[in-house]
C-alpha positions in Angstrom: -46.2 -49.5 -8.9 -42.3 -49.6 -10.5 -43.4 -47.2 -13.2 -44.2 -44.4 -10.3 -41.3 -45.3 -8.2 -38.7 -45.2 -11.3 -40.7 -42.2 -12.4 -40.4 -39.9 -9.1 -36.8 -41.4 -9.5 -36.5 -39.7 -12.6 -37.8 -36.3 -11.5 -35.9 -36.2 -8.4 -32.7 -36.2 -10.4 -34.1 -33.6 -12.7 -34.9 -31.2 -9.6 -31.7 -32.0 -8.3 -29.8 -31.1 -11.7 -31.4 -27.8 -11.9 -30.8 -26.9 -8.5 -27.2 -27.9 -9.1 -27.4 -25.9 -12.0 -28.5 -22.8 -10.5 -25.3 -22.9 -7.9 -23.4 -22.5 -10.3 -21.1 -19.1 -10.8 -18.7 -17.8 -13.7 -16.2 -16.2 -10.8 -14.0 -15.2 -13.6 -16.3 -12.8 -15.3 -16.2 -9.7 -13.5 -14.3 -10.8 -10.5 -12.2 -8.4 -8.9 -9.1 -9.0 -7.1 -9.7 -6.4 -4.4 -6.4 -7.1 -2.4 -5.2 -5.2 0.4 -7.1 -3.2 2.8 -6.0 0.4 3.7 -7.6 2.3 6.6 -8.2 6.4 7.0 -8.2 8.4 10.2 -9.7 11.7 10.7 -7.0 13.5 8.8 -4.7 10.5 7.0 -3.8 7.1 5.7 -2.8 4.2 8.2 0.3 3.9 6.1 1.8 6.5 3.5 2.9 3.9 0.4 1.6 0.0 -0.1 2.6 -2.5 -2.4 0.1 -4.3 -4.6 0.4 -7.0 -7.2 -1.2 -6.1 -11.1 -4.5 -6.4 -11.6 -5.3 -5.9 -7.4 -8.0 -3.1 -6.3 -7.7 -1.3 -3.0 -10.3 -0.9 -0.7 -10.4 2.5 1.5 -12.0 2.2 5.0 -13.2 5.1 6.5 -12.4 4.6 10.5 -14.2 7.5 11.9 -16.7 9.6 11.3 -15.1 12.0 9.0 -15.9 12.5 5.3 -12.8 12.4 2.6 -12.9 12.6 -1.4 -10.1 10.4 -2.6 -8.8 11.0 -6.1 -5.5 10.6 -8.0 -3.0 13.0 -7.7 -0.7 14.8 -4.8 -0.5 17.8 -2.5 2.3 20.3 -3.7 2.3 22.6 -0.9 -1.2 23.3 0.5 -2.9 23.2 -2.9 -4.2 19.4 -4.0 -2.9 18.7 -7.8 -6.0 16.2 -9.2 -3.8 14.2 -11.8 -3.9 10.8 -12.9 -0.9 9.2 -14.0 -1.0 7.1 -17.1 -1.6 3.5 -16.6 -3.3 4.5 -13.6 -6.9 3.5 -13.1 -9.3 6.9 -12.5 -9.9 7.2 -9.0 -12.9 9.4 -7.6 -14.5 7.8 -3.9 -16.3 9.8 -1.6 -16.9 9.1 1.9 -20.2 10.5 3.6 -18.3 10.5 6.7 -19.8 7.1 8.3 -17.6 5.3 10.2 -17.0 2.4 8.9 -17.9 3.3 5.7 -15.8 1.3 2.7 -14.8 1.7 -1.0 -12.8 -0.1 -3.8 -10.8 1.6 -6.3 -10.3 0.0 -9.7 -8.3 -2.4 -10.1 -4.5 -1.6 -10.9 -3.8 -3.5 -14.1 -0.2 -1.6 -15.2 2.9 -1.7 -13.2 3.9 1.4 -11.8 3.9 4.2 -8.9 0.9 5.8 -8.3 -0.6 8.9 -6.0 -4.2 9.1 -4.5 -5.1 11.9 -2.0 -8.2 13.3 -0.2 -8.9 16.7 -1.5 -10.8 17.6 2.1 -7.4 17.1 4.2 -4.1 18.8 3.3 -1.3 16.4 2.9 -3.8 13.1 3.6 -1.6 10.8 0.1 -0.9 7.5 -0.6 1.0 5.8 -2.8 0.7 2.4 -4.6 3.7 0.6 -5.9 1.7 -1.8 -8.5 4.5 -5.1 -9.7 
């Protein structure tokens, strides 16, 4: 009788150990520091400049049902100039015009000032300052 009880307790202990091990997550591997959110209206970012910490990314949210194509660069007059500053991550995000749709940039790993634009909407641009 005691042998069955001890065997049952040992099996229960092993099962608990296995289930606990399955719940362990390595948060450092592949984790990104998403950082702040910037909302977009139909033709503009809600802010024109944002300051973030080195290693953070930006989450962009389409607040209206309007498509956007966000890339590195700035508007020069009425022409989008798609260029990437040295040290900037490559940003190429497409929003399909679904209200509430969001996407996250790659992390900004180098301190500096970087520029993002929407290639569809003239003068829709965002300055990202990374400290």
